[in-house]
C-alpha positions in Angstrom: 12.8 -35.2 -20.5 11.4 -34.3 -17.0 7.8 -35.0 -16.2 5.3 -32.2 -16.6 2.9 -31.6 -13.6 0.2 -29.3 -12.6 0.8 -28.0 -9.0 -2.1 -26.2 -7.2 -1.3 -23.7 -4.5 -4.2 -22.0 -2.7 -6.7 -20.7 -2.1 -5.6 -21.8 1.4 -1.9 -22.1 1.8 0.7 -21.2 4.5 2.5 -19.0 1.9 -0.6 -16.9 1.3 -1.8 -14.3 3.7 -5.3 -14.3 2.1 -7.2 -16.7 -0.2 -5.9 -16.8 -3.8 -5.8 -19.7 -6.2 -2.7 -20.6 -8.3 -2.1 -23.4 -10.8 1.5 -23.9 -11.8 2.4 -26.0 -14.8 6.0 -27.2 -14.1 8.6 -29.4 -15.8 10.9 -30.9 -13.3 11.6 -28.1 -10.9 11.0 -25.3 -13.4 7.7 -23.3 -13.7 6.4 -23.1 -17.3 3.0 -21.4 -16.8 1.1 -19.7 -14.1 -2.7 -19.4 -13.9 -4.4 -17.3 -11.3 -7.9 -17.5 -9.9 -9.3 -14.8 -7.6 -12.6 -13.8 -6.1 -12.6 -15.9 -3.0 -13.1 -12.9 -0.7 -15.3 -10.7 -2.9 -17.6 -8.6 -0.7 -19.3 -6.4 -3.3 -18.1 -3.2 -1.7 -18.5 -1.2 -5.0 -22.1 -2.2 -5.4 -22.9 -1.6 -1.7 -21.6 2.0 -2.0 -24.4 2.7 -4.5 -27.1 1.8 -1.9 -25.7 4.1 0.8 -25.2 7.8 1.3 -21.7 9.2 0.7 -20.8 9.3 4.4 -22.0 5.7 5.0 -20.1 4.6 1.9 -17.0 6.2 3.5 -17.1 3.6 6.2 -17.3 0.8 3.6 -14.4 2.2 1.7 -12.3 2.2 4.9 -12.8 -1.6 5.1 -11.6 -2.4 1.6 -8.2 -3.1 3.2 -7.3 -3.3 6.9 -3.6 -2.4 6.4 -4.1 0.6 4.1 -7.6 1.8 5.1 -6.6 5.5 5.4 -5.3 5.8 1.8 -8.6 4.4 0.5 -10.6 7.0 2.3 -8.1 9.7 1.2 -8.8 8.8 -2.4 -12.5 8.7 -1.9 -12.7 11.9 0.1 -10.6 14.0 -2.3 -12.7 12.8 -5.2 -15.9 13.9 -3.5 -14.3 17.1 -2.4 -13.3 17.8 -6.0 -16.9 17.2 -7.2 -18.2 19.5 -4.4 -15.6 22.2 -5.2 -14.5 22.2 -1.6 -11.1 23.6 -0.5 -9.7 21.5 2.4 -7.8 23.3 5.2 -4.0 23.0 4.9 -3.8 21.7 8.4 -6.1 18.8 7.5 -4.1 18.1 4.4 -0.9 17.8 6.5 -2.6 15.5 9.0 -3.9 13.3 6.1 -0.3 13.1 4.8 1.1 12.3 8.2 -1.3 9.4 8.6 -0.7 8.2 5.0 3.1 7.9 5.7 2.6 6.3 9.1 0.4 3.8 7.3 3.1 3.2 4.7 5.7 2.5 7.4 3.3 0.1 9.1 2.5 -1.7 5.8 6.2 -2.0 4.8 7.3 -3.3 8.3 4.5 -5.9 8.2 5.5 -7.0 4.7 9.2 -7.1 5.6 8.4 -9.6 8.4 6.3 -11.7 6.0 9.0 -12.0 3.3 11.5 -12.7 6.1 9.4 -15.6 7.3 8.9 -17.0 3.8 12.7 -16.8 3.3 13.3 -18.8 6.5 14.5 -15.7 8.4 12.2 -15.9 11.4 14.3 -13.5 13.4 13.6 -10.7 10.9 9.9 -11.5 11.2 10.0 -11.1 15.0 12.0 -7.9 14.9 9.9 -6.1 12.3 6.6 -7.0 13.9 7.9 -5.8 17.2 8.8 -2.4 15.7 5.4 -2.4 13.8 3.8 -2.1 17.3 5.6 1.3 17.6 3.8 2.6 14.5 0.5 1.1 15.6 0.9 2.8 19.0 1.3 6.1 17.3 -1.8 5.6 15.1 -3.8 4.4 18.1 -2.8 7.5 20.0 -3.8 9.8 17.1 -7.1 8.1 16.2 -8.0 5.7 19.0 -7.7 2.7 16.6 -5.0 0.4 15.5 -6.7 -0.3 12.2 -9.5 1.6 10.4 -8.5 4.9 11.9 -11.6 6.8 10.7 -9.4 10.0 10.4 -10.7 11.2 7.1 -14.1 12.8 6.4 -15.4 15.0 3.6 -13.9 18.4 3.9 -10.9 17.5 6.1 -10.2 15.2 9.1 -12.0 14.3 12.3 -9.0 14.6 14.6 -6.4 17.2 15.4 -2.9 16.8 16.8 -1.9 18.3 20.2 1.6 19.5 21.0 2.0 16.6 23.5 1.1 14.1 20.8 3.5 15.7 18.3 6.4 15.5 20.8 5.6 11.8 21.5 5.5 11.0 17.8 8.8 12.7 17.1 10.5 10.7 19.8 9.3 7.4 18.4 10.2 8.4 14.8 13.8 8.6 15.9 13.6 4.9 17.0 11.9 3.8 13.8 14.5 5.6 11.6 17.3 3.9 13.5 15.7 0.5 13.1 15.1 1.0 9.4 18.8 1.7 8.8 19.5 -1.5 10.8 17.1 -3.5 8.6 18.7 -2.0 5.4 22.1 -3.3 6.5 20.6 -6.6 7.5 18.7 -7.5 4.3 21.7 -6.5 2.1 24.3 -8.5 4.1 22.6 -11.5 5.7 23.8 -14.5 3.6 20.6 -16.5 3.9 18.2 -13.7 3.0 20.4 -12.5 0.1 20.7 -16.0 -1.3 16.9 -16.5 -1.2 16.0 -13.2 -2.8 18.9 -12.1 -5.1 18.0 -12.8 -8.8 14.6 -14.2 -7.8 11.4 -13.0 -9.5 13.2 -10.8 -12.0 11.1 -8.1 -13.8 12.9 -5.9 -16.4 12.2 -2.2 -16.7 10.7 -2.7 -20.1 8.3 -5.4 -18.8 7.4 -3.3 -15.8 6.4 -0.4 -18.1 4.6 -2.6 -20.6 2.6 -4.4 -17.9 1.8 -1.1 -16.1 3.1 -2.5 -12.8 2.9 0.0 -10.0 4.5 0.9 -6.6 7.7 -0.5 -5.1 7.5 -3.5 -7.5 8.0 -1.3 -10.6 10.3 1.2 -8.9 12.6 -1.7 -8.0 12.8 -2.4 -11.8 14.0 1.2 -12.5 10.7 2.8 -13.4 10.7 6.2 -11.7 7.0 6.6 -11.0 5.2 7.8 -7.9 1.8 9.6 -7.7 2.9 11.6 -4.7 5.4 13.4 -6.9 3.9 13.1 -10.4 0.4 14.1 -9.4 0.6 15.6 -5.9 -2.3 15.4 -3.5 -2.9 16.2 0.2 0.3 18.1 1.3 2.8 16.2 -0.8 3.5 19.2 -3.0 4.9 21.1 0.1 6.8 18.2 1.7 10.3 17.4 0.2 11.0 13.7 -0.4 13.0 11.4 -2.8 11.4 8.7 -4.8 13.3 5.5 -4.1 14.3 3.4 -7.2 16.8 0.7 -8.1 17.4 -1.2 -11.3 18.0 -4.8 -10.2 14.3 -5.8 -10.5 14.4 -8.9 -8.3 13.0 -9.7 -4.8 16.0 -8.3 -3.1 15.6 -5.0 -4.9 12.0 -4.8 -3.9 13.0 -5.3 -0.3 15.6 -2.6 -0.5 13.2 -0.1 -2.0 10.6 -0.7 0.7 13.1 -0.4 3.5 14.4 2.8 2.1 10.8 4.1 1.7 10.4 3.5 5.4 13.3 5.9 6.1 11.9 8.4 3.6 8.5 8.2 5.2 9.9 8.8 8.7 11.6 12.0 7.4 8.4 13.1 5.7 6.3 12.7 8.8 9.0 14.5 10.8 9.0 17.4 8.4 5.2 17.6 8.3 5.0 17.7 12.1 7.6 20.4 12.4 5.8 22.5 9.7 2.2 21.7 10.6 0.0 24.8 9.7 -2.4 26.4 12.1 -6.1 26.6 11.5 -9.2 24.5 11.1 -9.1 20.8 10.3 -12.5 20.5 8.6 -15.0 22.5 6.5 -18.6 21.6 5.9 -19.6 19.7 2.7 -23.1 19.4 1.3 -24.8 16.0 1.6 -25.9 16.2 -2.0 -22.9 16.0 -4.2 -23.2 18.0 -7.5 -23.6 15.9 -10.7 -20.3 14.9 -12.4 -17.5 12.4 -12.4 -14.0 12.4 -11.2 -10.9 10.2 -11.1 -8.9 10.3 -7.9 -5.3 9.0 -7.8 -3.1 8.3 -4.7 0.0 6.3 -3.9 -0.9 3.5 -1.6 1.9 1.5 0.1 1.7 -1.1 -2.7 1.4 1.4 -5.5 -1.0 3.6 -7.5 -4.6 3.4 -6.2 -7.4 4.8 -8.5 -11.0 5.7 -7.6 -13.6 6.6 -10.2 -16.6 8.4 -8.6 -19.8 9.4 -10.5 -22.5 11.6 -8.9 -26.0 12.1 -10.2 -26.7 15.0 -7.8 -28.3 12.8 -5.0 -27.1 11.8 -1.6 -25.8 8.5 -3.0 -22.9 7.9 -5.4 -24.1 6.7 -8.8 -20.9 4.7 -9.4 -17.8 3.9 -7.5 -15.0 2.0 -9.2 -11.8 1.0 -7.5 -8.5 0.0 -9.2 -6.2 -1.3 -6.6 -2.4 -1.7 -7.0 -2.6 -5.5 -6.5 -4.8 -5.7 -9.6 -2.1 -3.9 -11.6 0.8 -6.0 -10.2 -0.9 -9.4 -10.5 -0.4 -9.5 -14.2 3.4 -9.5 -13.6 3.4 -12.8 -11.7 3.5 -15.1 -14.7 6.4 -13.1 -16.2 8.4 -13.3 -12.9 7.8 -17.0 -12.4 8.5 -18.2 -16.0 11.5 -20.5 -15.7 11.8 -20.0 -11.9 12.4 -22.8 -9.4 9.3 -24.2 -7.7 11.0 -23.4 -4.3 11.1 -19.7 -5.3 7.3 -19.4 -5.8 6.6 -18.2 -2.2 9.4 -15.6 -2.4 8.1 -14.2 -5.7 4.6 -13.9 -4.4 5.7 -12.3 -1.1 8.0 -9.8 -2.9 5.0 -8.2 -4.7 3.1 -7.7 -1.4 -0.3 -8.9 -2.7 -3.4 -7.7 -0.9 -6.3 -10.0 -1.8 -8.9 -8.0 0.2 -8.1 -5.0 -2.0 -8.0 -7.1 -5.1 -11.4 -8.8 -4.6 -13.2 -6.0 -2.7 
């Protein structure tokens, strides 16, 4: 009988982008149990929101996550707008959607490079992070920032798009779509990458549904679920798109889903730019939000993001509660790793695209 050992990984480890603690009980080269410890980068953002006005809390919300800051403010803003009974201009909703999808492209390209590096495919890392700069250049041109774009505000957006900016974005979208098709062929045919990801970190459709896993992780297991289609917000009800799913449920399937989502996001941004409505980009919202409570759901790059906001009629929120997609997906890790090889641990963790800053807040 092989010796049983307890292997600690983290909170600081080359395979982890951010601090997270794991304890793996293994027998020989097989994982028997997985224990997770989080909280290493807890910042108390939810509690801090209660001590600030809504507009000041918006800046905190934007810093929950650097990679997907815009989707967090989108969820927060639309919750406050619902409580305030404010109708956001259509042009503002389209601009919100455009930035949401550009952020999704950025997030997926960054992630594709990370899993490529963890699989020993350094060239993929270099290529995707090079192309990631194209998206960041677009976002910087739109907002002035590469991260924390500060586009959203209550009642609409702070920026507008000029015809010159739209032309420049459309040109770069063609390049990104071409590269995404290239990456799709690469990850499905390159022998080393396929060998390291095929059959690794398997999650069945039944387990995905039972564990309430979200985002590309669950769509790669055949669960056809996407907030953008199922509970449309911003301009998603007016923009045609396909929800990408596959049934294999392994790390390779999660890679394919995300690369195809890049292609779909490029098409959505192109459609939104071609059909951008005329009009204002912002309406005024009262500083005091009427009493009430609301749940705001959006589809972040990693999956469903939920905000619960409670107002007591003052200038400060009475309660802000955030359920991030990483929290939902974390519970699937022990199932994916049960019986897996120790060498596959980094691939399984990378394939979920964990965001510890979002998780700990």
